[in-house]
N, C-alpha and C positions, 0 to 999 in steps of 0.2 A: 504494500500501499504506499502511495507516494504522499508528501507532505500536504498536498491539497485535498487528498479525500481521507486523512486521517480524521477521526473523531474523538474528541476530548470529552472526558466525563469528568463532573468536579462538583462538589458541595461548597456552599457558601456557609460560612462559620461567622455566627454574630458574636455580640458582647455578652448575652446570656450564657450560661454555662451549659454546652452541648456536646461536647465531646468525652467520652467516657476514657479512662485510662489506656484501654487498647487501642482506641481508635486516635487517640494522640500520638501514641508510639508509632502507630502505622503511617500517620501524616509526616510523621518525622524521620521516618526509616529507620527507626532504632527500637532497642529491645525494651520491655515494659519495664525492668529492672533500670534501667538509665533515666526513665520519667520518675521513678520512686526515688532515685537519688536527688534529681533536681528538687523534688519535693523537700527533700531531707534537709539539702544547703539553703533551702530558702529562696531560691529561684522562683519556684513555681509554689502558687498557694491556690489549691484546687476548692472549689465548694465541696463541702459533703466531709464526713468523719473518717470514714473507711475506705480503704482503696477501691472496694467494690462501689461505692456511692460516689467516688469522686468526679467531678465535672469541671472540664476547662473550658477556657473563653477563647476567644480568636486571638487575643494579646498574648494569651500563654503558649498559644501555637507560636507566633512570631517569636516570642522570649526563646523558646526552645530551640527553635531554628538557629537563633542567632548564637545559642551556646555552642551547638555542633557545629556552626562555620568556625567560632573561636577556637574550639578543640581541635577540628581539621588543620585550618588552615596555619594557626602558631603552635601547636602542638600543648594548649593549654591544658592544666590540671582542672577537674570540674571545680576546685574552691576558686582557682585563679580566674576562671570564666565567670563565676558567681560574682567575684569582686568587679570585673570589667562589666558586666552586663548592670550592676548597680551604679557603677561611675557613668556609663551610657544614658541610664536613666534618669541620674540628676542632671547631667548635661542636656537632656531633652527637656527637662523641667525647666531649667534656666533659659533655653531659648525661649520657650513658651511665654515665660515671664516677661522676657525682653521684647515681646512682640505684643504685649498688652498695651492698648491705648493709652497715651497721656504719659508712658515711661520714657523718660528722656535718659539715655545713657551716654552721652557725648559729654 
C-alpha cells in the first residue's frame, strides 16, 4: 500500500481521565511497569487509587512521551528525566506568565 492509500486510525485523548494504565503504556510503546515507575517518581499523577483504577489525561500522555524522548535521546535516568520534566514545566509556566496582558518584562 502506498502512502496516498494508507488509512490511519486514531483516537482523540481529552483532558478528562480516559486512558487506562495499559492504554497509556501502549500509546507510549512502553511496558506497563515503566508507567508505574513514572507514577512512583511523581512524573505522572493518575486519577484513581489502585493501578486497575488509574486513568490518565492527554497531558499525561504528552509528559510520558517527553520522558521517553529524554531517556532515549540523552540516556537520562528516570530520576534525571523527572527533574528535567519538572524544570520544563516551570519554564512553560513562566512563559505563560510573561504572556499575561499588562505584564511588562522589559
